[in-house]
CHARMM internal coordinates of N, CA and C (Angstrom, degrees):
IC EDIT
DIST 1 N 1 CA 1.4528
DIST 1 CA 1 C 1.5321
ANGL 1 N 1 CA 1 C 109.59
DIST 1 C 2 N 1.4061
ANGL 1 CA 1 C 2 N 114.73
DIHE 1 N 1 CA 1 C 2 N -49.68
DIST 2 N 2 CA 1.4734
ANGL 1 C 2 N 2 CA 119.00
DIHE 1 CA 1 C 2 N 2 CA -176.39
DIST 2 CA 2 C 1.5302
ANGL 2 N 2 CA 2 C 108.85
DIHE 1 C 2 N 2 CA 2 C -63.43
DIST 2 C 3 N 1.3648
ANGL 2 CA 2 C 3 N 116.76
DIHE 2 N 2 CA 2 C 3 N -43.26
DIST 3 N 3 CA 1.4814
ANGL 2 C 3 N 3 CA 120.55
DIHE 2 CA 2 C 3 N 3 CA -179.53
DIST 3 CA 3 C 1.5214
ANGL 3 N 3 CA 3 C 111.89
DIHE 2 C 3 N 3 CA 3 C -58.39
DIST 3 C 4 N 1.3340
ANGL 3 CA 3 C 4 N 115.59
DIHE 3 N 3 CA 3 C 4 N -43.33
DIST 4 N 4 CA 1.4552
ANGL 3 C 4 N 4 CA 123.07
DIHE 3 CA 3 C 4 N 4 CA 179.25
DIST 4 CA 4 C 1.5586
ANGL 4 N 4 CA 4 C 108.31
DIHE 3 C 4 N 4 CA 4 C -61.57
DIST 4 C 5 N 1.3370
ANGL 4 CA 4 C 5 N 116.77
DIHE 4 N 4 CA 4 C 5 N -44.45
DIST 5 N 5 CA 1.4720
ANGL 4 C 5 N 5 CA 124.07
DIHE 4 CA 4 C 5 N 5 CA -175.59
DIST 5 CA 5 C 1.5461
ANGL 5 N 5 CA 5 C 106.34
DIHE 4 C 5 N 5 CA 5 C -62.92
DIST 5 C 6 N 1.3356
ANGL 5 CA 5 C 6 N 116.70
DIHE 5 N 5 CA 5 C 6 N -50.86
DIST 6 N 6 CA 1.4775
ANGL 5 C 6 N 6 CA 117.74
DIHE 5 CA 5 C 6 N 6 CA -179.29
DIST 6 CA 6 C 1.5059
ANGL 6 N 6 CA 6 C 113.62
DIHE 5 C 6 N 6 CA 6 C -66.10
DIST 6 C 7 N 1.2613
ANGL 6 CA 6 C 7 N 118.06
DIHE 6 N 6 CA 6 C 7 N -44.24
DIST 7 N 7 CA 1.4716
ANGL 6 C 7 N 7 CA 124.01
DIHE 6 CA 6 C 7 N 7 CA 173.12
DIST 7 CA 7 C 1.5173
ANGL 7 N 7 CA 7 C 112.68
DIHE 6 C 7 N 7 CA 7 C -53.53
DIST 7 C 8 N 1.2947
ANGL 7 CA 7 C 8 N 117.60
DIHE 7 N 7 CA 7 C 8 N -44.98
DIST 8 N 8 CA 1.4481
ANGL 7 C 8 N 8 CA 123.59
DIHE 7 CA 7 C 8 N 8 CA -178.66
DIST 8 CA 8 C 1.4907
ANGL 8 N 8 CA 8 C 111.58
DIHE 7 C 8 N 8 CA 8 C -66.39
DIST 8 C 9 N 1.3462
ANGL 8 CA 8 C 9 N 116.26
DIHE 8 N 8 CA 8 C 9 N -20.75
DIST 9 N 9 CA 1.5071
ANGL 8 C 9 N 9 CA 119.79
DIHE 8 CA 8 C 9 N 9 CA 176.93
DIST 9 CA 9 C 1.5005
ANGL 9 N 9 CA 9 C 111.54
DIHE 8 C 9 N 9 CA 9 C -101.87
DIST 9 C 10 N 1.3805
ANGL 9 CA 9 C 10 N 118.66
DIHE 9 N 9 CA 9 C 10 N 14.88
DIST 10 N 10 CA 1.4142
ANGL 9 C 10 N 10 CA 126.30
DIHE 9 CA 9 C 10 N 10 CA -177.88
DIST 10 CA 10 C 1.5498
ANGL 10 N 10 CA 10 C 113.14
DIHE 9 C 10 N 10 CA 10 C 49.79
DIST 10 C 11 N 1.3601
ANGL 10 CA 10 C 11 N 115.68
DIHE 10 N 10 CA 10 C 11 N 44.55
DIST 11 N 11 CA 1.4230
ANGL 10 C 11 N 11 CA 124.42
DIHE 10 CA 10 C 11 N 11 CA 175.84
DIST 11 CA 11 C 1.4960
ANGL 11 N 11 CA 11 C 111.88
DIHE 10 C 11 N 11 CA 11 C -101.20
DIST 11 C 12 N 1.3021
ANGL 11 CA 11 C 12 N 117.15
DIHE 11 N 11 CA 11 C 12 N 117.39
DIST 12 N 12 CA 1.4852
ANGL 11 C 12 N 12 CA 119.99
DIHE 11 CA 11 C 12 N 12 CA 176.59
DIST 12 CA 12 C 1.4809
ANGL 12 N 12 CA 12 C 110.66
DIHE 11 C 12 N 12 CA 12 C -66.46
DIST 12 C 13 N 1.3327
ANGL 12 CA 12 C 13 N 117.38
DIHE 12 N 12 CA 12 C 13 N 140.13
DIST 13 N 13 CA 1.4031
ANGL 12 C 13 N 13 CA 121.67
DIHE 12 CA 12 C 13 N 13 CA 176.46
DIST 13 CA 13 C 1.5872
ANGL 13 N 13 CA 13 C 111.23
DIHE 12 C 13 N 13 CA 13 C -151.17
DIST 13 C 14 N 1.2629
ANGL 13 CA 13 C 14 N 117.31
DIHE 13 N 13 CA 13 C 14 N 163.75
DIST 14 N 14 CA 1.4231
ANGL 13 C 14 N 14 CA 122.34
DIHE 13 CA 13 C 14 N 14 CA 177.03
DIST 14 CA 14 C 1.5196
ANGL 14 N 14 CA 14 C 107.97
DIHE 13 C 14 N 14 CA 14 C -121.44
DIST 14 C 15 N 1.3009
ANGL 14 CA 14 C 15 N 116.43
DIHE 14 N 14 CA 14 C 15 N 122.95
DIST 15 N 15 CA 1.4809
ANGL 14 C 15 N 15 CA 120.61
DIHE 14 CA 14 C 15 N 15 CA 177.84
DIST 15 CA 15 C 1.5535
ANGL 15 N 15 CA 15 C 107.86
DIHE 14 C 15 N 15 CA 15 C -97.01
DIST 15 C 16 N 1.3496
ANGL 15 CA 15 C 16 N 112.09
DIHE 15 N 15 CA 15 C 16 N 136.37
DIST 16 N 16 CA 1.4382
ANGL 15 C 16 N 16 CA 118.67
DIHE 15 CA 15 C 16 N 16 CA 178.60
DIST 16 CA 16 C 1.5527
ANGL 16 N 16 CA 16 C 108.38
DIHE 15 C 16 N 16 CA 16 C -125.49
DIST 16 C 17 N 1.2405
ANGL 16 CA 16 C 17 N 113.97
DIHE 16 N 16 CA 16 C 17 N 133.01
DIST 17 N 17 CA 1.5340
ANGL 16 C 17 N 17 CA 121.55
DIHE 16 CA 16 C 17 N 17 CA 175.74
DIST 17 CA 17 C 1.4833
ANGL 17 N 17 CA 17 C 108.98
DIHE 16 C 17 N 17 CA 17 C -95.55
DIST 17 C 18 N 1.3191
ANGL 17 CA 17 C 18 N 117.55
DIHE 17 N 17 CA 17 C 18 N 107.47
DIST 18 N 18 CA 1.4667
ANGL 17 C 18 N 18 CA 121.06
DIHE 17 CA 17 C 18 N 18 CA -177.53
DIST 18 CA 18 C 1.4617
ANGL 18 N 18 CA 18 C 113.54
DIHE 17 C 18 N 18 CA 18 C -65.16
DIST 18 C 19 N 1.3534
ANGL 18 CA 18 C 19 N 119.55
DIHE 18 N 18 CA 18 C 19 N -15.82
DIST 19 N 19 CA 1.4527
ANGL 18 C 19 N 19 CA 121.89
DIHE 18 CA 18 C 19 N 19 CA 176.18
DIST 19 CA 19 C 1.5187
ANGL 19 N 19 CA 19 C 109.68
DIHE 18 C 19 N 19 CA 19 C -74.31
DIST 19 C 20 N 1.3143
ANGL 19 CA 19 C 20 N 116.62
DIHE 19 N 19 CA 19 C 20 N -20.26
DIST 20 N 20 CA 1.4725
ANGL 19 C 20 N 20 CA 120.37
DIHE 19 CA 19 C 20 N 20 CA -177.10
DIST 20 CA 20 C 1.5006
ANGL 20 N 20 CA 20 C 114.94
DIHE 19 C 20 N 20 CA 20 C -115.61
DIST 20 C 21 N 1.3566
ANGL 20 CA 20 C 21 N 116.82
DIHE 20 N 20 CA 20 C 21 N -12.10
DIST 21 N 21 CA 1.4463
ANGL 20 C 21 N 21 CA 122.01
DIHE 20 CA 20 C 21 N 21 CA -174.50
DIST 21 CA 21 C 1.5456
ANGL 21 N 21 CA 21 C 110.29
DIHE 20 C 21 N 21 CA 21 C -125.59
DIST 21 C 22 N 1.3658
ANGL 21 CA 21 C 22 N 113.61
DIHE 21 N 21 CA 21 C 22 N 98.84
DIST 22 N 22 CA 1.4492
ANGL 21 C 22 N 22 CA 118.23
DIHE 21 CA 21 C 22 N 22 CA -174.87
DIST 22 CA 22 C 1.5303
ANGL 22 N 22 CA 22 C 114.60
DIHE 21 C 22 N 22 CA 22 C -61.52
DIST 22 C 23 N 1.3119
ANGL 22 CA 22 C 23 N 116.53
DIHE 22 N 22 CA 22 C 23 N -34.63
DIST 23 N 23 CA 1.4731
ANGL 22 C 23 N 23 CA 121.90
DIHE 22 CA 22 C 23 N 23 CA 176.65
DIST 23 CA 23 C 1.5284
ANGL 23 N 23 CA 23 C 110.61
DIHE 22 C 23 N 23 CA 23 C -62.68
DIST 23 C 24 N 1.3115
ANGL 23 CA 23 C 24 N 116.66
DIHE 23 N 23 CA 23 C 24 N -42.73
DIST 24 N 24 CA 1.4266
ANGL 23 C 24 N 24 CA 119.85
DIHE 23 CA 23 C 24 N 24 CA 177.70
DIST 24 CA 24 C 1.5598
ANGL 24 N 24 CA 24 C 110.23
DIHE 23 C 24 N 24 CA 24 C -68.39
DIST 24 C 25 N 1.2732
ANGL 24 CA 24 C 25 N 117.06
DIHE 24 N 24 CA 24 C 25 N -39.96
DIST 25 N 25 CA 1.5148
ANGL 24 C 25 N 25 CA 121.41
DIHE 24 CA 24 C 25 N 25 CA 176.08
DIST 25 CA 25 C 1.5146
ANGL 25 N 25 CA 25 C 107.66
DIHE 24 C 25 N 25 CA 25 C -57.00
DIST 25 C 26 N 1.2907
ANGL 25 CA 25 C 26 N 118.38
DIHE 25 N 25 CA 25 C 26 N -51.47
DIST 26 N 26 CA 1.4660
ANGL 25 C 26 N 26 CA 121.78
DIHE 25 CA 25 C 26 N 26 CA -177.95
DIST 26 CA 26 C 1.5022
ANGL 26 N 26 CA 26 C 112.12
DIHE 25 C 26 N 26 CA 26 C -59.64
DIST 26 C 27 N 1.3476
ANGL 26 CA 26 C 27 N 116.57
DIHE 26 N 26 CA 26 C 27 N -42.54
DIST 27 N 27 CA 1.4696
ANGL 26 C 27 N 27 CA 121.94
DIHE 26 CA 26 C 27 N 27 CA -177.80
DIST 27 CA 27 C 1.4990
ANGL 27 N 27 CA 27 C 107.99
DIHE 26 C 27 N 27 CA 27 C -64.20
DIST 27 C 28 N 1.3564
ANGL 27 CA 27 C 28 N 120.21
DIHE 27 N 27 CA 27 C 28 N -45.94
DIST 28 N 28 CA 1.4194
ANGL 27 C 28 N 28 CA 121.86
DIHE 27 CA 27 C 28 N 28 CA -178.55
DIST 28 CA 28 C 1.5641
ANGL 28 N 28 CA 28 C 109.13
DIHE 27 C 28 N 28 CA 28 C -63.99
DIST 28 C 29 N 1.3201
ANGL 28 CA 28 C 29 N 117.28
DIHE 28 N 28 CA 28 C 29 N -46.44
DIST 29 N 29 CA 1.4423
ANGL 28 C 29 N 29 CA 119.95
DIHE 28 CA 28 C 29 N 29 CA -176.44
DIST 29 CA 29 C 1.5239
ANGL 29 N 29 CA 29 C 107.46
DIHE 28 C 29 N 29 CA 29 C -63.24
DIST 29 C 30 N 1.2983
ANGL 29 CA 29 C 30 N 122.15
DIHE 29 N 29 CA 29 C 30 N -43.64
DIST 30 N 30 CA 1.4679
ANGL 29 C 30 N 30 CA 124.22
DIHE 29 CA 29 C 30 N 30 CA -178.62
DIST 30 CA 30 C 1.5283
ANGL 30 N 30 CA 30 C 112.56
DIHE 29 C 30 N 30 CA 30 C -71.96
DIST 30 C 31 N 1.3026
ANGL 30 CA 30 C 31 N 118.03
DIHE 30 N 30 CA 30 C 31 N -37.54
DIST 31 N 31 CA 1.5030
ANGL 30 C 31 N 31 CA 119.64
DIHE 30 CA 30 C 31 N 31 CA -177.03
DIST 31 CA 31 C 1.4743
ANGL 31 N 31 CA 31 C 112.41
DIHE 30 C 31 N 31 CA 31 C -83.36
DIST 31 C 32 N 1.2970
ANGL 31 CA 31 C 32 N 120.28
DIHE 31 N 31 CA 31 C 32 N -43.48
DIST 32 N 32 CA 1.4526
ANGL 31 C 32 N 32 CA 124.66
DIHE 31 CA 31 C 32 N 32 CA -172.75
DIST 32 CA 32 C 1.5971
ANGL 32 N 32 CA 32 C 112.56
DIHE 31 C 32 N 32 CA 32 C -101.34
DIST 32 C 33 N 1.2796
ANGL 32 CA 32 C 33 N 114.09
DIHE 32 N 32 CA 32 C 33 N -35.65
DIST 33 N 33 CA 1.4358
ANGL 32 C 33 N 33 CA 118.02
DIHE 32 CA 32 C 33 N 33 CA 178.48
DIST 33 CA 33 C 1.5333
ANGL 33 N 33 CA 33 C 114.09
DIHE 32 C 33 N 33 CA 33 C 87.93
DIST 33 C 34 N 1.3513
ANGL 33 CA 33 C 34 N 115.63
DIHE 33 N 33 CA 33 C 34 N 3.81
DIST 34 N 34 CA 1.4147
ANGL 33 C 34 N 34 CA 120.15
DIHE 33 CA 33 C 34 N 34 CA 176.78
DIST 34 CA 34 C 1.5188
ANGL 34 N 34 CA 34 C 111.16
DIHE 33 C 34 N 34 CA 34 C -146.63
DIST 34 C 35 N 1.2879
ANGL 34 CA 34 C 35 N 118.16
DIHE 34 N 34 CA 34 C 35 N 154.61
DIST 35 N 35 CA 1.4568
ANGL 34 C 35 N 35 CA 122.90
DIHE 34 CA 34 C 35 N 35 CA -173.15
DIST 35 CA 35 C 1.5123
ANGL 35 N 35 CA 35 C 113.34
DIHE 34 C 35 N 35 CA 35 C -115.33
DIST 35 C 36 N 1.3246
ANGL 35 CA 35 C 36 N 120.82
DIHE 35 N 35 CA 35 C 36 N -4.61
DIST 36 N 36 CA 1.4738
ANGL 35 C 36 N 36 CA 123.28
DIHE 35 CA 35 C 36 N 36 CA -167.65
DIST 36 CA 36 C 1.5755
ANGL 36 N 36 CA 36 C 111.38
DIHE 35 C 36 N 36 CA 36 C -100.78
DIST 36 C 37 N 1.3528
ANGL 36 CA 36 C 37 N 117.17
DIHE 36 N 36 CA 36 C 37 N 15.69
DIST 37 N 37 CA 1.4309
ANGL 36 C 37 N 37 CA 119.88
DIHE 36 CA 36 C 37 N 37 CA 178.73
DIST 37 CA 37 C 1.5292
ANGL 37 N 37 CA 37 C 111.16
DIHE 36 C 37 N 37 CA 37 C -136.26
DIST 37 C 38 N 1.3140
ANGL 37 CA 37 C 38 N 119.80
DIHE 37 N 37 CA 37 C 38 N 143.41
DIST 38 N 38 CA 1.4546
ANGL 37 C 38 N 38 CA 122.15
DIHE 37 CA 37 C 38 N 38 CA 172.48
DIST 38 CA 38 C 1.5280
ANGL 38 N 38 CA 38 C 111.79
DIHE 37 C 38 N 38 CA 38 C -59.16
DIST 38 C 39 N 1.2659
ANGL 38 CA 38 C 39 N 117.02
DIHE 38 N 38 CA 38 C 39 N 139.67
DIST 39 N 39 CA 1.4075
ANGL 38 C 39 N 39 CA 124.98
DIHE 38 CA 38 C 39 N 39 CA -179.82
DIST 39 CA 39 C 1.5321
ANGL 39 N 39 CA 39 C 112.09
DIHE 38 C 39 N 39 CA 39 C -122.31
DIST 39 C 40 N 1.3459
ANGL 39 CA 39 C 40 N 116.77
DIHE 39 N 39 CA 39 C 40 N 128.60
DIST 40 N 40 CA 1.4556
ANGL 39 C 40 N 40 CA 119.67
DIHE 39 CA 39 C 40 N 40 CA 174.61
DIST 40 CA 40 C 1.4898
ANGL 40 N 40 CA 40 C 110.65
DIHE 39 C 40 N 40 CA 40 C -117.81
DIST 40 C 41 N 1.3391
ANGL 40 CA 40 C 41 N 117.33
DIHE 40 N 40 CA 40 C 41 N 126.57
DIST 41 N 41 CA 1.4776
ANGL 40 C 41 N 41 CA 123.32
DIHE 40 CA 40 C 41 N 41 CA 178.72
DIST 41 CA 41 C 1.5185
ANGL 41 N 41 CA 41 C 106.01
DIHE 40 C 41 N 41 CA 41 C -109.18
DIST 41 C 42 N 1.2916
ANGL 41 CA 41 C 42 N 115.62
DIHE 41 N 41 CA 41 C 42 N 112.69
DIST 42 N 42 CA 1.5038
ANGL 41 C 42 N 42 CA 123.54
DIHE 41 CA 41 C 42 N 42 CA 176.66
DIST 42 CA 42 C 1.4520
ANGL 42 N 42 CA 42 C 106.51
DIHE 41 C 42 N 42 CA 42 C -108.45
DIST 42 C 43 N 1.3404
ANGL 42 CA 42 C 43 N 119.47
DIHE 42 N 42 CA 42 C 43 N 92.60
DIST 43 N 43 CA 1.4811
ANGL 42 C 43 N 43 CA 125.02
DIHE 42 CA 42 C 43 N 43 CA -178.70
DIST 43 CA 43 C 1.5092
ANGL 43 N 43 CA 43 C 112.52
DIHE 42 C 43 N 43 CA 43 C 47.25
DIST 43 C 44 N 1.3620
ANGL 43 CA 43 C 44 N 116.37
DIHE 43 N 43 CA 43 C 44 N 44.68
DIST 44 N 44 CA 1.5006
ANGL 43 C 44 N 44 CA 118.15
DIHE 43 CA 43 C 44 N 44 CA 175.21
DIST 44 CA 44 C 1.5138
ANGL 44 N 44 CA 44 C 112.49
DIHE 43 C 44 N 44 CA 44 C 98.63
DIST 44 C 45 N 1.3492
ANGL 44 CA 44 C 45 N 118.11
DIHE 44 N 44 CA 44 C 45 N -16.51
DIST 45 N 45 CA 1.4310
ANGL 44 C 45 N 45 CA 119.22
DIHE 44 CA 44 C 45 N 45 CA 175.61
DIST 45 CA 45 C 1.5351
ANGL 45 N 45 CA 45 C 109.32
DIHE 44 C 45 N 45 CA 45 C -86.95
DIST 45 C 46 N 1.3261
ANGL 45 CA 45 C 46 N 120.25
DIHE 45 N 45 CA 45 C 46 N 115.41
DIST 46 N 46 CA 1.3966
ANGL 45 C 46 N 46 CA 127.86
DIHE 45 CA 45 C 46 N 46 CA -175.11
DIST 46 CA 46 C 1.5344
ANGL 46 N 46 CA 46 C 110.41
DIHE 45 C 46 N 46 CA 46 C -88.51
DIST 46 C 47 N 1.3215
ANGL 46 CA 46 C 47 N 118.05
DIHE 46 N 46 CA 46 C 47 N 125.95
DIST 47 N 47 CA 1.4695
ANGL 46 C 47 N 47 CA 120.02
DIHE 46 CA 46 C 47 N 47 CA 176.84
DIST 47 CA 47 C 1.5472
ANGL 47 N 47 CA 47 C 104.36
DIHE 46 C 47 N 47 CA 47 C -123.66
DIST 47 C 48 N 1.2751
ANGL 47 CA 47 C 48 N 116.40
DIHE 47 N 47 CA 47 C 48 N 127.07
DIST 48 N 48 CA 1.4906
ANGL 47 C 48 N 48 CA 120.87
DIHE 47 CA 47 C 48 N 48 CA 176.40
DIST 48 CA 48 C 1.5160
ANGL 48 N 48 CA 48 C 108.00
DIHE 47 C 48 N 48 CA 48 C -96.65
DIST 48 C 49 N 1.3812
ANGL 48 CA 48 C 49 N 109.71
DIHE 48 N 48 CA 48 C 49 N 139.97
DIST 49 N 49 CA 1.4906
ANGL 48 C 49 N 49 CA 119.55
DIHE 48 CA 48 C 49 N 49 CA -179.19
DIST 49 CA 49 C 1.4880
ANGL 49 N 49 CA 49 C 112.46
DIHE 48 C 49 N 49 CA 49 C 66.44
DIST 49 C 50 N 1.3071
ANGL 49 CA 49 C 50 N 118.00
DIHE 49 N 49 CA 49 C 50 N -164.76
DIST 50 N 50 CA 1.4139
ANGL 49 C 50 N 50 CA 123.87
DIHE 49 CA 49 C 50 N 50 CA 177.22
DIST 50 CA 50 C 1.5143
ANGL 50 N 50 CA 50 C 112.11
DIHE 49 C 50 N 50 CA 50 C -96.80
DIST 50 C 51 N 1.3056
ANGL 50 CA 50 C 51 N 114.58
DIHE 50 N 50 CA 50 C 51 N 71.72
DIST 51 N 51 CA 1.4637
ANGL 50 C 51 N 51 CA 120.92
DIHE 50 CA 50 C 51 N 51 CA -178.51
DIST 51 CA 51 C 1.5112
ANGL 51 N 51 CA 51 C 107.70
DIHE 50 C 51 N 51 CA 51 C -96.21
DIST 51 C 52 N 1.3547
ANGL 51 CA 51 C 52 N 113.49
DIHE 51 N 51 CA 51 C 52 N 88.41
DIST 52 N 52 CA 1.4482
ANGL 51 C 52 N 52 CA 120.65
DIHE 51 CA 51 C 52 N 52 CA -172.15
DIST 52 CA 52 C 1.5759
ANGL 52 N 52 CA 52 C 113.53
DIHE 51 C 52 N 52 CA 52 C -56.51
DIST 52 C 53 N 1.3167
ANGL 52 CA 52 C 53 N 115.63
DIHE 52 N 52 CA 52 C 53 N -38.67
DIST 53 N 53 CA 1.4541
ANGL 52 C 53 N 53 CA 117.58
DIHE 52 CA 52 C 53 N 53 CA 179.13
DIST 53 CA 53 C 1.5415
ANGL 53 N 53 CA 53 C 115.39
DIHE 52 C 53 N 53 CA 53 C -65.02
DIST 53 C 54 N 1.3591
ANGL 53 CA 53 C 54 N 115.36
DIHE 53 N 53 CA 53 C 54 N -40.67
DIST 54 N 54 CA 1.4528
ANGL 53 C 54 N 54 CA 119.17
DIHE 53 CA 53 C 54 N 54 CA 175.87
DIST 54 CA 54 C 1.5396
ANGL 54 N 54 CA 54 C 111.99
DIHE 53 C 54 N 54 CA 54 C -70.11
DIST 54 C 55 N 1.2858
ANGL 54 CA 54 C 55 N 117.03
DIHE 54 N 54 CA 54 C 55 N -38.48
DIST 55 N 55 CA 1.4963
ANGL 54 C 55 N 55 CA 122.21
DIHE 54 CA 54 C 55 N 55 CA 176.46
DIST 55 CA 55 C 1.5494
ANGL 55 N 55 CA 55 C 107.25
DIHE 54 C 55 N 55 CA 55 C -58.72
DIST 55 C 56 N 1.3426
ANGL 55 CA 55 C 56 N 116.28
DIHE 55 N 55 CA 55 C 56 N -53.89
DIST 56 N 56 CA 1.4647
ANGL 55 C 56 N 56 CA 121.05
DIHE 55 CA 55 C 56 N 56 CA -176.93
DIST 56 CA 56 C 1.5822
ANGL 56 N 56 CA 56 C 107.68
DIHE 55 C 56 N 56 CA 56 C -58.52
DIST 56 C 57 N 1.3187
ANGL 56 CA 56 C 57 N 119.88
DIHE 56 N 56 CA 56 C 57 N -44.89
DIST 57 N 57 CA 1.4430
ANGL 56 C 57 N 57 CA 122.51
DIHE 56 CA 56 C 57 N 57 CA -178.13
DIST 57 CA 57 C 1.5037
ANGL 57 N 57 CA 57 C 111.20
DIHE 56 C 57 N 57 CA 57 C -62.62
DIST 57 C 58 N 1.3316
ANGL 57 CA 57 C 58 N 117.53
DIHE 57 N 57 CA 57 C 58 N -42.26
DIST 58 N 58 CA 1.5219
ANGL 57 C 58 N 58 CA 120.61
DIHE 57 CA 57 C 58 N 58 CA 176.48
DIST 58 CA 58 C 1.4720
ANGL 58 N 58 CA 58 C 112.36
DIHE 57 C 58 N 58 CA 58 C -64.59
DIST 58 C 59 N 1.3401
ANGL 58 CA 58 C 59 N 116.76
DIHE 58 N 58 CA 58 C 59 N -39.95
DIST 59 N 59 CA 1.4521
ANGL 58 C 59 N 59 CA 119.73
DIHE 58 CA 58 C 59 N 59 CA 178.96
DIST 59 CA 59 C 1.5073
ANGL 59 N 59 CA 59 C 110.23
DIHE 58 C 59 N 59 CA 59 C -68.23
DIST 59 C 60 N 1.2858
ANGL 59 CA 59 C 60 N 119.39
DIHE 59 N 59 CA 59 C 60 N -38.28
DIST 60 N 60 CA 1.4870
ANGL 59 C 60 N 60 CA 122.65
DIHE 59 CA 59 C 60 N 60 CA 178.68
DIST 60 CA 60 C 1.5357
ANGL 60 N 60 CA 60 C 108.58
DIHE 59 C 60 N 60 CA 60 C -67.99
DIST 60 C 61 N 1.2318
ANGL 60 CA 60 C 61 N 118.39
DIHE 60 N 60 CA 60 C 61 N -41.11
DIST 61 N 61 CA 1.4914
ANGL 60 C 61 N 61 CA 120.69
DIHE 60 CA 60 C 61 N 61 CA 177.49
DIST 61 CA 61 C 1.5139
ANGL 61 N 61 CA 61 C 110.37
DIHE 60 C 61 N 61 CA 61 C -61.55
DIST 61 C 62 N 1.3687
ANGL 61 CA 61 C 62 N 115.53
DIHE 61 N 61 CA 61 C 62 N -40.52
DIST 62 N 62 CA 1.4592
ANGL 61 C 62 N 62 CA 119.33
DIHE 61 CA 61 C 62 N 62 CA 179.04
DIST 62 CA 62 C 1.5158
ANGL 62 N 62 CA 62 C 111.58
DIHE 61 C 62 N 62 CA 62 C -61.23
DIST 62 C 63 N 1.3383
ANGL 62 CA 62 C 63 N 116.07
DIHE 62 N 62 CA 62 C 63 N -40.77
DIST 63 N 63 CA 1.4890
ANGL 62 C 63 N 63 CA 120.59
DIHE 62 CA 62 C 63 N 63 CA 179.02
DIST 63 CA 63 C 1.4784
ANGL 63 N 63 CA 63 C 111.95
DIHE 62 C 63 N 63 CA 63 C -64.88
DIST 63 C 64 N 1.3029
ANGL 63 CA 63 C 64 N 119.32
DIHE 63 N 63 CA 63 C 64 N -33.76
DIST 64 N 64 CA 1.4423
ANGL 63 C 64 N 64 CA 125.83
DIHE 63 CA 63 C 64 N 64 CA -178.70
DIST 64 CA 64 C 1.5316
ANGL 64 N 64 CA 64 C 113.96
DIHE 63 C 64 N 64 CA 64 C -76.85
DIST 64 C 65 N 1.3346
ANGL 64 CA 64 C 65 N 114.17
DIHE 64 N 64 CA 64 C 65 N -18.96
DIST 65 N 65 CA 1.4721
ANGL 64 C 65 N 65 CA 119.35
DIHE 64 CA 64 C 65 N 65 CA -174.71
DIST 65 CA 65 C 1.5347
ANGL 65 N 65 CA 65 C 109.28
DIHE 64 C 65 N 65 CA 65 C -78.90
END
COOR INIT
IC SEED 1 N 1 CA 1 C
IC BUILD
């Protein structure tokens, strides 16, 4: 759902599967402290799960920067 949402808004993103990417696994574990939820990092703004409002706010802040 998140990938479709970002793609539909023409936003480039990189998906990482923590089951296959140890560096991504370590980053999520160290940054978020949990592994059972999707994590979106928008230039250092961490959004857990598919929180559309926080994602939109972070993307808007990035545009204004």
